N, C-alpha and C positions, 0 to 999 in steps of 0.2 A: 356628356352622355357616357354612362358607365359601360364596362366591357360587355355586359349582357344586354345592352340596348341597341336597337337598330332603327334607322329612319323608317317611319310608317306613313310618310306622306302619300304613298300610293294607295292607301286605304286598307291594307291588310291588318286585320284585328288579331287573327290567330294563324300561327305558322308552325308546322312541324318541319324540323330541319334534320335530315338524315336519321329519322327516328327509328330505333330498333329495340327489340326486346327478345332475348334468347333465354330459354328455360330448359335446363338439362340437355343442352346441345341442340335444341330445336328452336329455329327462328320463328317466333309467333308473329313478329312484325319485323320487316326487313328493309331498312333504308328508305323510309317513306318521307318524302318532302312535298308538302302541299301548303298553299296559302289561301286563306279564306277571308273575304272582304267583309266590311261592315254591311249588315243587312242581308248577307248572302245565306242561302241554305245549300249546304253541300251534303249530298246523300252518299253514303258509303255502302256498297253492295258487293256481293260475291258469293261463292259457294259456301256451304256449311263448313265451319272449321277453317275458313280462309284467313282469319285474323281480324275481322271487322270489329268485333267487340274488344279484342285486345288492343287495337289501335285507339278506340274510343277511350278506354280506361287510362291509356297513357296521357291523354290530353289534359287531364286534371290531376295526374299523379296518384290515381288509385293504385296503379302499378308504376314501377320505376323503369325508365328506359335503360337498356344496356349501353346503347350508344345514341348520340344525337340529343336533341332537346326540343322544347316547345317555346315559342315566343308569344306572349300575350301583350298586345299593343306595343310590340317592339322590345319587351323586357323578357329576358330568360326567366321561365317560371320557377327555376330553382332559387331565384332571388326573392320569391314571394312566399310568405308563410303559408303552409298548407291550408289552414282554416280560411284564410283570406282568399286564397286561390279558388277554393271550392265554393265560396260565395260568388266570386266573379265568373266562374265557369260552372254553372249549375248542371245537374244531371237528372234525367228521368229514365228509369229503367223499364224493362218489359212488363213487370208487374208492380203495381203501386204498393209500396211498403209504407203504410201510414202508421203513425203512433196512436196508441189507444186514446180514446177521448173524442173530442169534438173536431169538426172541420176547422173552426176558428183556432183551436189550440194547435193544430198542425201548421196552419199558416203563420202563426206567431212564433213558432219555435226557432226558426232560423234567425230572424231579426233580434230575438231576445238574447241570442248568444253574443251579440255586440251591444247589448244594453238598450235596444229599441223595442218598444211594444206597440205594434200597429193598433190604431184606434178601431172601434167598431165600424166607423165609416170607411176606413181604409180596407178593412177586411171585406166589407160588403162590396166595395168597388172592385177589389181583386176577384171576388167570386163572380161578379157580374161580367167581368172581362173574360172569364173562362166558361161562361154560360151556366153558372150555378147560383143565380140570385136567390137569397133567402136560405142558403144552406149553412150558414155560420154555426148554428147551434146543433146541427145534426151529428149524431154519433157515427163515426166512420164505419162501424160494423153494419150499418144499415144502407150503405151505398152500393149501387150496382158497379160492375167492373168499369164501365165507361165513366161513371161519376167519380169513382176512386182515382182513375187515371187523370181526370181533369183536376182533381184536388192535388194530385202529385205534381202536375204542371204548375198549378197556382203556387204551391209551396216553393218550387224552384224559383219562380218569378218574384216571389215575395222578398227574396234576397237582393233584388235589383242586379241580376247578373249582366255581364257583357256578352257572354257566350252561353248558349243552351245546347247541351249534349243530349241526344235522344237515342236510347238503345232499344230498337224494336218496340216502340211504344204502343203499337196497335196489334201486335201478333196474338195477344190473348183475348181480343175483343171480337164481338160479332160485327157483321158488315155495317150496320147502322152506326154503332159506336165508333167503329174505325173511321167512317167517313166524317163523323163529327170531330174526332181528334185531328184528322188531316186539315180540316177547315180551321180549327183552333190554332194549329201550328202556324199556318200561313197568316192568320189574322194577328197573332202575337208578334210575329217577326215584323210585319208592316207597322203595327201600332208602336212598338217599343224599340224598333231599330236594332233588334238582337241579331247576332251572328249565330248560325245554327249548324251543327253537324248531326246528321240523322243516319243511324245504322239501320238498314232494312234488308231483308232477304227478297223483298217484293220489288222487282224492277219497275213494274207498272206503278206502284206507289211512289217510288223515287221519281219517276218521270212526271207524276202529277204535282209533287210538292217542290222538288229541288230546282235550283238554278243550274247546278252542275252535278254530275254523277262521277264518283270515283269507284273503279272496280278494283278489288283486292283479290289476289289469288296466291296462296302459299305465303302469305305475309307481305307480298310485294304489290305495289301499285302497278297494274298492267294497262289501265286506261283511265283517262279523265277527260271530260268535255261536257258539252251541253247534252240534255236528255236525248234529243233526236240523233245526235252524232253517236252517242254511246249505244243506243238501241239499234241503230243501223249497223254498227260494227259487230254487235253480238248476233244479228240476224244474217249477216253475210256469210256465205259458205266459206270454209277454210280453203 
């Protein structure tokens, strides 16, 4: 076992260890240590500007930590080539940034970077999984916001990730599309056994989706626990 490897028999797939990021003297993320198990959905919530998205970006090295690190299946992620890391730790952002062209072209893009081209049947199966059967040939410019976000999720899943990071994935959607994406997230986690970290400003959404909720304020983890526990703590008077 190498220096960057830790025993993962307890089921932790993703672990931040003393994770910090300081920019121009300001701690965006400050000494956050948390472990996320296989098949678990961890929601990260907190006030605007609290460091939620900064924490998420550190989890697949879109930003570099100032201190601490992240372990993926027990291996320090600095030992994993960035392109491989970002296939294993997929990310879906607030708005779906899709490549020009067809839905199928978007889904094939990631696998093609490693020399794999999903067949038509594989593309169709992936689209069925995210509730978009028959969409393979559609141009992405003709998709609704909810449909585009589903394609964004499918594109991340097409890379067969171990972890799925979601950064406010429903904040730009109407209520109906929002509910659909919430159901999709839960369904994918169950079907594929993914580990998921979801950033959301919506505590009610976190309680509907997540197994645990982590509250961040001023870059620090101030609370973590089951949804009922965290909601009760937030509602109790000071």
